[in-house]
VEXLOBA-292434 format. One record per atom (N, C-alpha, C): residue in one letter; x, y, z. Coordinates in steps of 0.001 Angstrom, whole numbers, plus 500000, padded with zeros to 6 digits. Layout:
REM VEXLOBA-292434
AXYZ
...
***
This chain:
REM VEXLOBA-292434
M379498773051581014
M378738773675582187
M379561774306583248
I379168775352583536
I380038776274584519
I379379775775585803
T380038774832586204
T379806774254587862
T380178775235588772
E381240776056588747
E381740777147589715
E381863778485589001
Y381012779066589730
Y380744780524589161
Y381097781566589990
K381982782669589377
K382501783665589843
K381912785087590029
H381872785700590614
H381376787641590090
H382317788139590965
T382847789302590303
T383815790482591469
T383373791588591234
Y383314791954592427
Y382231793163593089
Y383717794130593246
C382970795904593254
C383921796707593793
C383013797493594569
L383110797420595997
L382318797876597318
L382459799713596963
T380982800125596581
T380894801556596571
T380501802240597783
A380546803250597799
A380355803519598969
A378711804037599832
A377719803432598693
A376337803190599265
A376211802078599810
Q377152801350598928
Q377185799716599811
Q378069799448600920
C378403800507601706
C379040800524602609
C378192800891603978
N378765800280605423
N378160800836606604
N379139801747607368
A378820802071608732
A379393803069609129
A380754803141609242
Q381282801654609495
Q382627801554609674
Q383419801396608319
R382570801684606898
R383294801743605726
R383737800325604898
E383066799400605654
E383483798026605178
E381718797457604446
V381682796462603916
V380254796236603554
V379544795705604352
A378240795944604065
A377635795831605031
A376908794161605616
P376592793582606505
P375970792337606394
P374870791954605466
A373818792873605381
A372936792415604806
A373252792928603196
T374758793477603152
T374875793485601285
T375673792430601130
L376392792265602158
L377246790910601551
L376234789606601201
I374968789490602329
I374322788322602153
I373257788530600762
Q372847789672600624
Q372469789857599133
Q372989789470598103
Q374249790016598104
Q375595789640597160
Q375765787824597013
I375566787432598208
I375809785781598301
I374633785550597480
I373250785583597653
I371877785431596931
I372119785306595640
D372634786827595351
D372369787376593759
D373350786564593101
V374689785965593602
V375405785285592758
V374870783860592583
A374226783561593957
A373775781988594112
A372478782337592649
T371811782945592356
T370923783394591470
T371248783379589926
E372218784070589711
E373275784178588847
E373769783151587981
H374168782136588719
H374885780910588451
H373395779483588442
A372699779895588870
A371193779017588608
A370898779684587348
D370565780976587051
D370099780818585431
D371342780582584573
T372591780678584763
T373809780088584042
T373354778492583689
I373035777956584627
I372980776348584678
I371288775731584350
N370898776645583988
N369451776550583768
N368238776180584768
I368876776682586074
I368054776087587023
I367278777152587794
G367077778572586856
G366697779848587668
G365040780020587455
F365078781075587592
F363664781405587331
F363055780850586039
Q362877781047584989
Q362576780802583945
Q362183779391584016
R363353778499584736
R363052777087584430
R362161776598585464
M362127777125586845
M361303776728587865
M359760777438587469
G359923778297586943
G358629779074586890
G357625777928586088
K358168777162584660
K357781775955583947
K357007774961584860
N357412774754586239
N357018774038586868
N355960774622588023
S355987775858588064
S354931776464589165
S355971776829590296
A357258776767590521
A358255776789591561
A358894778329591569
L359264778057592769
L360097779309593088
L361365778916594000
W362469779225593610
W363620778977594703
W363315780309595972
V363553779374597133
V363332780397598622
V364796779705599404
L365153780697600235
L366223780626600592
L365948780117602099
S366524778812602667
S365906778629603745
S367214778686604806
R368358778777604614
R369784779421605587
R370632779683605026
V371069780401605950
V372109781036605273
V373248781347606386
A374642780969606440
A375677781452607145
A377044781633606557
Y377583782554607449
Y378868782957606581
Y380142783177607994
E381114783010607487
E382450782984608513
E383113784174607735
I384126785133608370
I384766786124607684
I385803786926608581
K387267786698607664
K387980787355608765
K388197788537608877
R388057789315607999
R387624790888607593
R386636791047606756
Y385715792199606599
Y384953792691605508
Y385809793509604606
P385511793456603176
P385797794025602151
P385598795748602553
G386544796339602295
G386073797874602345
G386326799009601279
I385923799961601457
I385435800856600263
I386127800572599218
L385856800608597894
L386605800752596555
L387598799406596471
E387207798711597348
E387911797359597469
E387098796031596251
E388325795622595540
E387464794734594864
E387412793056595934
Y386533792237595255
Y387017791196596086
Y385606790281595121
T385913789039595346
T384789788049594637
T384362787077595155
I383506786672594895
I382350785481595149
I382412784486594426
T382591783618594865
T382521782064594038
T381817781157594570
T380673780432593872
T379923779536594242
T379606778403593678
W379414776998594462
W379066775987593737
W377768775167594498
I377501774118593719
I376572773140594329
I377335772090595263
E376859771892596384
E377810770728596981
E376950769730597173
G375294769631597070
G375023768670596530
G373340768855596749
Y372292767963597044
Y371241767801596845
Y370191766783597104
N369218766989597719
N367892765484598231
N367033766173597105
K365888765530597627
K364517765566597119
K363904766774597614
L364400767809598724
L363731768883599273
L364724769897599312
F365893769606599273
F366811770944599686
F368281770808598911
S368760772131598522
S370045771978597531
S370711772804598474
D372347772482598734
D373165772891599385
D374183773708598358
R374682775031598889
R375069775599597695
R376293776480598848
D377294776581598405
D378853777080599427
D379207778343598195
F380030778776599313
F380661779916598640
F382322780472599169
A383184780877598387
A383673781456598935
A384486783102598634
I384777784041599667
I384916785343599603
I386406785772599511
S386839785795598271
S388261786255598097
S388655787659597992
D389579788249598317
D390015789619598080
D390786789830596492
A391413791008596429
A392007791151594869
A393245790156594532
S393815789863595912
S394965789105595620
S394923787506595675
G393355786992595840
G393383785868595576
G393160785263596966
E393313785937597835
E393455785201599317
E391645784899600095
V391506784098600199
V390030783614600540
V390051784225602143
I389111785225602088
I388742785944603262
I387568785456604278
G386684784921603387
G385734784020604295
G384778782972603407
Y383914782192603947
Y383092781361603657
Y381715781400603919
A380929781017602984
A379178780892603476
A379073779700602775
R377565779220603380
R377127777910603218
R375753778208603330
T374683777701602358
T373197778250602035
T372915776936602104
V371414777025602232
V370156775951601936
V368985776275601582
W368681775999600199
W367764776369599677
W366734775023599166
M365317775763599175
M364340774633598504
M363291775341597757
A362763774628596905
A361835775041596067
A360474774929596733
I359480776117596456
I358276776051596873
I357208776265595922
D356099775682595527
D355022775980594918
D354678777509594933
K354791778386593781
K354237779321593757
K352681780235594462
D351873778636594145
D350266779009594640
D350367778520595853
T350375777643596298
T350408777016597662
T351158776864598764
R352454777711598153
R353737777982598642
R354044776913599807
R354031775669599231
R354286774772599917
R355408774352599717
P356638773331600162
P357706772771599538
P357083771998598448
T358141771843597361
T358066770785596036
T359075770082595713
D359111769515594830
D360036768336594543
D361133768929593557
L362631768884594181
L363882769404593534
L364178768040592091
T363420767159591947
T363874766071591241
T364165766332589519
H362944767113589594
H362790767545587636
H363731768683587781
V364638769248588380
V365874770092588364
V366974769367588842
A367140768582589597
A368509768279590500
A369189767407589034
D370711767982588851
D371398767317588042
D372892766762588820
P372839765771588672
P374637765332589492
P375534765817588803
E375374766231587029
E376676766660587111
E376968768028587473
V376015769223587755
V376542770355588683
V376958769782589893
V377355769145590883
V377788769156592059
V378906769182592093
R379810769647593289
R381294769525592951
R381554769569594339
T381883768237594552
T382232767463595739
T383914767581596532
D384363767927595010
D385833768132595315
D386173769760596195
L385229770555595822
L385843772122596583
L385280772070598041
V385938772695598585
V385611772896599960
V385517774164600904
C384649774018601249
C384367775189602376
C384455775432603786
D385681775834603912
D385947775734605148
D385525776088606166
M384277776151606644
M383688776390608253
M382439775392608397
E382360775301609750
E381260774524610451
E380033774717609653
R379115773753609768
R377924773726608950
R376889774435610409
P375925775177610172
P375269775471610983
P374519774762611622
G374247774868612943
G373461773765613500
G371957774266613596
K371091773908615001
K369594774391615146
K369776775658616232
I369393776637615859
I369615778088616949
I367924777624617862
R368399777596619176
R367237777946619886
R367287779595620808
F365790779811621028
F365639781261621652
F366127780933623004
P367215782044623268
P366782781417625175
P365981782444625775
K365441781870627040
K364356781931627842
K364251783878628438
E365601783929628569
E365886785348628708
E366376786007627645
H365665787247627676
H366207788065626482
H365426789702626477
N366074790326625832
N365875791892625921
N364527792313625840
E364143793235625696
E362588793743625416
E362446793856624145
A361291793468623549
A361024793321621908
A360976794785621614
S361352794768620427
S361157796373619772
S360547795840618464
G359108796573617692
G357929795986617094
G358791797035615429
Y358068796566614780
Y358631796533613300
Y357248796739612858
R356749797358611330
R355420797131610642
R356256796819608933
F356218795946608473
F356870795716607212
F355722796511605924
G356639797266605408
G356065798276604342
G356254797686603137
A356134798507602164
A356039797766600680
A357461797635600127
S358704798808600841
S359834798577600279
S359900797265600857
D359698796360601721
D360605795195602429
D360387794307601326
I359228794458600421
I358774793184599427
I359553792887598540
D360007791565598117
D360217791090597036
D359415790616596207
F359841790520594800
F359314789921593422
F357886788906593891
N358853788074594958
N358091787002595349
N356570787297596474
R356647788620596720
R356028789514597356
R355881788835599275
H357102788666599514
H357616788418600742
H358415789296601098
V358709789410602774
V359778790171602780
V361078789610602384
T362157790292602230
T363972790055601807
T364358789560602698
S365570788724602482
S365947788661603338
S367088789804603734
R367289790445602976
R368042791309603415
R367189792527604859
R366056792846604390
R364908793709605759
R365539792226606840
Y365562791136606880
Y365558790818608291
Y366786790950608803
V367716790521607784
V369068791145608500
V369336792351609264
E368896793775608498
E369082794717608719
E368053795022610169
L366986794095610221
L366225794345611464
L367182793703612525
I367694792592612537
I368821792077613477
I370070792793613958
I370556793539612872
I371660794123612967
I371546795442613808
D370275796119613791
D369845797081614313
D369503796479616047
Q369804796024616223
Q369429795487618020
Q370310795775618399
L371464795742618226
L372896796418618608
L372997798030618362
P373484798693619332
P373896799927619213
P375291800367617984
L375480801517617325
L376564801733616455
L377588801459616941
E377889801805618631
E379457801833618986
E379723800158619102
V378939799585619047
V379315797684619110
V379725797959617908
Y379433797847616690
Y380248797825615311
Y381514798564615396
D381374799559615853
D382553800411615986
D383653799488616435
Q383503798840617402
Q384396798511618518
Q384408796674618308
C383421796002617755
C383588794870617695
C383237794378616051
L383455793287615492
L383534792585614124
L382643790991614107
M381448791377613521
M380953790003613530
M381411789320612800
T382018788187613101
T382795787516612527
T382055786031612234
R380729785393612605
R380170784763611984
R378684784888612127
F377614784841610989
F376373785426611823
F375698783586610914
E374577783492611271
E373696782584611085
E372274783029610881
I371233782760609568
I370043783022610097
I369117781881609207
A368017781205610490
A367332779985609998
A365756780893609360
Y365076780948608346
Y363954781007607775
Y362716780240608280
S361812780612608641
S360967779519609479
S359692779909608617
H359082781078608311
H357787781630607873
H357637782940606957
E357264782649606341
E357483784553605252
E356427785234605833
S356921786405605868
S356163787260606117
S355795788397605180
L354751789300604866
L353838790182604014
L354086791025604488
C353576792062603465
C353263793506603648
C352416794157604707
G352646794724605286
G351653795015606436
G351542794413607571
E352243793488607678
E352564792538608981
E353567792996610064
C353114792824611078
C353667793547612405
C354589792365613153
V355873792801613277
V356494791834613870
V357123792333615025
K357935791258616126
K358829792110617096
K359931791626617202
V361041791923617612
V362164791745617334
V362803791760618618
M363882790328618669
M364538790297620513
M365744789396620349
S366581789682621329
S367633789210621261
S367958788729622789
G368712787580622406
G369121787084624402
G370654786632623819
C371262786194625078
C372549785159625094
C372521783682625130
D373068783208624351
D373204781364624638
D374407781454625326
P374335780812626692
P375486781222627603
P376291779735627244
S375864778916626660
S376683777480626256
S377572778067625138
T377566778884624340
T378000779911623317
T378645780793622966
D378210781464624060
D378522782844624084
D378119783400622344
A377248783054622131
A376562783611620864
A375506784617620972
L375155785674620097
L374185786372619994
L373252785806619407
I371863785566620358
I370607784755619401
I369666786023619008
S369135786196617838
S367828787195617760
S366946786266616924
T365683786885617055
T364425786498616327
T363437787558616053
I363048787000615533
I361829788115614300
I360760787097614831
E359597787749615125
E358368786998615674
E357239787903615345
S355910787295614917
S354852788115614674
S354387788233615849
T352903788707616230
T352191789012617136
T351696788170617921
D351714786543617144
D350813785914617318
D352196784841617970
E353440785545617978
E354508784433618295
E354877783578617238
T354488783454615959
T355186782839614654
T356358783048614604
Q357355781899614870
Q358520782573614622
Q358960783007612950
K359513783852612507
K359840784612610995
K361071783961610661
C361952784448611542
C363526783695611317
C364154783742613091
I365453783214612574
I366027783086614205
I367562783088613774
T368636784125614241
T369662784379613947
T370877784029615108
R371896784204614797
R373248783561615701
R374597784251615303
A374921784804616386
A376199785677615763
A377293785671617006
W378020785661616553
W379561785861617110
W380280786992616618
F380684787532618076
F381556789123617668
F383542788871618195
V384023789677617760
V385577789832618220
V385824791248618587
K386576791988619258
K387008792817619312
K387904793095618008
R388090794469617571
R388428794665616369
R389855794967616853
E390335795609617964
E391642796006618457
E392798794940618481
D391978793771619106
D392860792564619216
D392543791069618921
G391089791035618685
G390521789955618384
G389922789016619389
S389989789341620121
S389632788786621514
S388177788547621271
S387189787498621635
S385965787241621542
S385385787928622513
V384037788275622529
V382980789069622815
V381770788410623618
P381929787909624352
P380369787543625093
P379145788312624689
A378265787980624461
A376870788068624036
A376137789028624954
A376404788557626270
A375921789262627854
A376826790997627760
K377877790801626932
K378508791964627309
K377956792756625690
L377784792385624763
L377168792873624010
L375867793961624034
L374805793018624738
L373757793685625310
L374054794600626385
E375031794818627295
E375074796016628054
E375144796798627502
Y375362797190626178
Y376066798643625731
Y374274799535625725
***
């Protein structure tokens, strides 16, 4: 059984952002893709879950990175299952460059939902202790609870369309991340590097739904906190991000980012 799964990418121009690096939304999508490939390989993927009328959904993802792979660069994402319980499965990742140097890590939390009721379902029917790798190290802190600050910027609106929807018929993780990224102007990303990003999903969004996107500063951590909410203030997701200056690696407080 393959308990440690690897996928090597070569970054194309289409996958790059304006800084000629892999875009955060693309990186998160690749993390999801590698997790999906591994799940299929060890027979806990779409077909196996479908037999129990269940679907995998991502509850939380966080990554920490020294640098982002650049255009035409090869890099490898390695994944393994750290553990699981009745409701959640913890899956970790390492991101390595072509020389084998680890340039980043990621942590994800997955759950299964009933495809008809959309409610959480029991994971014990697919849980296998033989796939768990407690010997491998994911060298980053686990993401904690994120609270949205009382003071924040003016909300911007968005209506989800057909291209935002995945095969589960809800909004993709990629679209959420792109909406959060767009909270800051391009010059922020030209001058600053987002070294850690966390996103926690609360409620699914559907095609045609209108949401508002807002960002604020967490004064205790200097992190940028962003949220996507429905018009009735139901939280869809919440994120937390830290930035450093590209020129010298010094930290950039979120309050400074929001001044751009």
